[in-house]
N, C-alpha and C positions, 0 to 999 in steps of 0.2 A: 729527288731521284730515289726510286725504290729499287731495292735489291732483293731478289727472292732466291732461296736455296734451290739449286737445280738437282734433279734426280739423274741417275745414270743415263748417259746418252743425250742430255740436254745441257744448255748453257745457262749461266746466270744472266738474266735479262735486266738491262738497265732501261728504265722508262724515263724519257726526258721530254722536254717541250719541243716546239717546232724548230728552234734554231739548232744547227749542228754544232757540236762541241768543237772548241778550238784546239788543234793539235800542233805541237812544235815541229813535228816531222810529217812528211807526206804519209798518207794512210793506205793500208792495203788489207785485203781479205784473201785468204788462201783456201780455195776449194780443193777437195781430194788431197788433203795436206800430207797424208802418210806420216812418216817419222819426223818431218819438219825440215827437210833439206832446202826446199824453196823458201820457207819462212826464214831460215837462218841466213840465206843469201840476201833476202830483202832487208833484213835487219842490219846486216853488215854494210849495206849500201845506204843506210840512213832512214829506212822506212819504219813506221810504227805499224806492226801487224796487229789488227784489232780482233780478228775472229778467224776461226779455222774449222773445217768440216771434214770428217771422214767416217766411214761406217765400220772400220776395223778397230776393235777394242785394243788390240796390241799396239797398233800404230798410235792411237790416241793416248794410250798410257805413256808411250815413249815421247810423244809430242809434249805432253804436259810436264814430264820430267825436265825437259830442256827449255820449254817456253811457258812457264807457269803464269805469266801475266796475260796471256792471250785467252780470250773467250773461246771455248771449244764445244762442238757438237759431235757426239759419237752416234751418228744417225745416217741412214740411207738418204742421200740428198734428194731423192725422188719424193720423199715424204717431208721435206723441209721447205717451208714457205720463205721466200726472200724477205717478206715483210718482217718475219720474226728476227732475221739476222739484222735488218736495218734498225729495228727497235732496240736491239741489244746494244748497239753502238751509238744510238741516238742520231742516226743519219736519215736524210731524205734522199730521194733519187737525185743523182748528180753530185752529191757531196763527196763520195769516195774517190780517191785518186787512182787506185789500181785494184782491179780484180784479176787474180792470177790463179792458175791451177793446172793440174794434169789429170783429166778424166782417165779412168782405167782404160788401157789400150790393148789388152791381150788379143782382141778380135782383129786388130790391124797389124800385129807384130809379124815381122818377116819369118820368124820361126814357125808360127802357127799357120801362116798362109803359104808356106813353102815358097818364100821369096815372091809373093804376090800371085802365085799361079792358081790359087783357089780362094774362095770366099769362106770365112768362118762366121757362122751364125751364133754370135755371143750376145746375150742380153745386155752386156755392159757397153756394147757399141753405141747405144743410144744415149749414154751419159753425156756425150758432147752437147746434146740438145739441152740437157739440164744445166750445163754450164751457160749456154746461151740464154736460158730462161732467167738466170740470175743477172746476166748482162742487161737484159731488157728491163728488169725491175730496178736494179741499182743504178744503171746508167753511169758507170765509172768513167773517169776521164781517160783512162788507158786500160786496155784489155791485153793480157798476155796468157797464152795457152801453150803448154809444152806437151809433146806427144811423140809417138813413133812416126817415122817417115811415111809409113803406109797411109796414114790419115790424110796426108796432103793431097792425094790423088783420088780420094773417095768422094762420092757424090754428097755425103754429109757435109764436107768442107765447103763445097760450092753453095749448098743450101745456107750454111752458116754465114758465109761471106755476103750473100745477098741480103740476109737479114741485118747484118752489121751495117752494111751500106745504107739500108733503109732507116737505120737508127741514127745515121749521121756520122758513122765512123769511116775513116779513110781506108780505102782498099786499093786505090791506084788505077781503077778502071771503071767504066760505066757498066751497069748491070747487063746491058745487051751484048757486051763484048765478052762476057764470062763464059768459059768452057764448062762442060758438064762437071769436070773434076776440080774446077776452081783454078786451073793452071793460068799462069800469067800474072797472078796477084803480086803486088809489091810488099804485101804484109805477111806472106808465108814463105819461110825459108827452111832448108835442110842444113843444119849446122853440125859440126863435129866438136864435141866438148873439149877434145884435145887442143883445139885452137883457141881455147878460152881459159887456159890455166889449169885444166883438169888432167891429171896424169893417167888418162885412159882414153881409148878409142871408143867414142859413143856418139853415133849419129842420131840426131833428134830433129823433129819438126818444131819450129817455133812460129806461132802466130802472134804478131805484135802490131796493135793498131790503137789509134787515139781519136778523140773528138776534135782535135785542133790541127789535123793534118798528119803527115807521116811521122811515126816515131822511129828514131834512128836505132838500128841494131848495133850492138857492140862490135868494134873492129876485131878481126881475127889477129891473133898473136903468132908471129913466126917462130918464137921460141917454144920449147916443149918441156913440161915437167915430166921427168922420167920415173920409172919404178925405183931406181936408186935414190933419186932426190927425195922420194916420198917415204920409203920403208927401208932403205939401205942401212940405216944406222940404228934400227930398233934392236933391242936385246932379244935373245932367243926366247921363245915362249916358255913360261914357267919360271923365269928369273925375276919377274916383277910382280906388281900387285894389280894389274889390269885384267879383270876376268874375261874381257873380250880378246885378250892376247894369249890367255893361258888355257883356252879350250883344248882339250885333248882329242886325239884322233884314234879311232878304232878300225884298224885294217888288218887283214890276214898277213901272215908272214910272207906269203907269195907276192901279194900286192906291194908290200913294203920293199921286197927285193927288186921288183920290176921298177918301182919308182927310183930306187937307188942307182939303177943302170941308165936312166935317162940323162943325157949330157947336161951339164950345168949351163946356165945362162942362155935360155932360149931353146933348149933341146926338145925334141918331139919323140913320141912313142915309135915313130917309124925307124928310129935309130936302133931299136931293139932287135930288128930282124923279124921275119915272119914267124919263126918257130917259137919265139919268146912272147909274142903278143897274145893277148887274151883272144879266145875264140870269137867273141862278139866283134872284136876289132878286125880280125882277119877277114870276116865276112862283110865288112862295111868299108866302102871306099871314101865316104864322106866324114864330116866331123873330125877333121885332121888335128884340130887343136886339143881334142880330148887327151888327157894325161900329158899335156905339154907344159914346159916351164916358161915362166915369164922371163923377159930379157931385161937386164939391169939398165941398159942404155936406151930403152924404148919406152913408149907409153904402154900401159897395161891393156889387155883386151877389155871389152865391155864387161863391167862388173854386173853380174846377174844375181838372181835369187839363189843360184847354185854355186855361188862364188867360193865356197869352202870345200867343194867337192870336185876333185880332179876328173871325175867321170862326166862332168858337165861342161868342161872347157879347159882352156889353158890357164889353170889356176894353181899350178905347182909353184912353190917358191923357187926363185932363180938358183939358189945354192943348196938350201936345206931340203932334206928328203921328206917333204910334207906339203900339204896344201897351205895357201895363205890363211892367216887367222882372220877372225871377224874384225879385229882392230885394223889389220892391214887392209882389208877390203874397204872398211869405212874411210881410211886415210886416202886410198886410191879413188874414192868417191869425193874427196876433198872435204870431208868432215874433219873438224879439229879433234885432237887426241883426247879431249875430255868430254866428248859428246857421248851420252849414254844411250843404250838400247835395252829395252825391257828383256829380262831373261825368262819371262813367264812361259814362253812356248819353246824354250831351249835354243839350241844352236841354229836349227833350221828356221825358227821364227825370226830370230835376229837377222839371219842372212837374207831372209825375204824382205825385211824392212830396208836393209842396206842396199840390196840390189835394185829395189823398186824406186829408190829415192831419186829426186832431181839433185845433181851435184851442186852443193851450195856455191862454189866458186863460179860455175856457169851462170847460175841465177844472179849472183852478185854483179857480175860484169854487165849483164843485160839491164839490171835494175839501176845501175849507175847512169846509164844513158836515158832510162825512163825518168829518173829524177831530174836530170838536166833538162829534159823536154818539159816537165811540169814546172820547173823553176823558170824557164824561158817564158812560158805562157803566163805564169802568175806575175812575172816581172812586167810583162806587157800590160797586165791588169792592175799594176801598182801594188801588188801584194806579194812581196818576195818571200820565198822559202828561205829558212836559215841555212848557212853552210852545212855541208854533210857532217863535219866534225862536231857541230853543235847540236845535231839532231839526235836526241836521246829518246828512244821509244819509252813512253810513259807506262808505268806498271798499272794494271787494272786488277782490283781485288775481285777474285772469283771464289764464291763459296760453293763447294761441290761435295756430293756424296762420293767418297773414294771407293765404295764397295763395288767391285766388278763382278 
């Protein structure tokens, strides 16, 4: 097996023979990996994540800090050949257990489309087709794609489902019965991450399909992890050694005064009265969560790339007169307390990575059901997967040029 040193934006490629390498755990590849939230959830469920792709240098830097054993490409996926990825892990079509990812979805977001009332022409909208291009080449046993709910009713989804069914993946209906938007499919659902152990309200689309029939979705959980459960016992910023929790705020004395008057534990700017509100707020009847406090006993609102800025949503701390910190935002996304995020682009860069991530706990719960599906299929074939507790992702030596 040959190992070559990769330049920036490329992966160390392993060249092997025809036989696929034997792995102790089910295998996965993460496309559009971002900071690694999906990869973390997959690893927690017992998967060995072999490779990951993203075109954002800051995201890849963060990903490598937390998942150094995974082969990574910092490259536009539109310029990446699936064969290159297969060669790097020594796989043939059909060997991979899971291909997962979240193509950039800004063109389908409810904010940019004004709740679906307009179409946004964003060149990233077509990246879902590149995800499908990798499916066609790799032919993984299971496909999982996470995205914004707006994608579920777009014509591109119907197109993708038709192609998946043509490749032998389960969709739950015959091609002739499919609506233009792909409605009625059993493999596409709109889920709220709050129902899967994540302490925030986050509605997402999930496409989940396999070559051996329907892949079960994780069951919803009636209990909720709250803001208090997640960040209620953290020390005040500045009292510890976590740089993500010690980020300072720069606000005018007037803004600090207004924040101090917003009622604790779920209060909103509407409590200030018209005279004390900012002029831009008096002229706007929407965006009522702006300059609102989170509630201790509820889940958080959707954590976005503006999660440390109270002018972007309900991102004020329930009690303290400040926005939530980067660490608090990451915890509300279900990242562990020791997960690192690159500081190279400052606070806003880290907030973008956190807000755009797939919550690891949401991914983990879905991945557990995928693992059970794969185990059942391989048991039928007489080739059992090891128990989850025994599946340790193997480390893969990667020699890379660290210069960015």
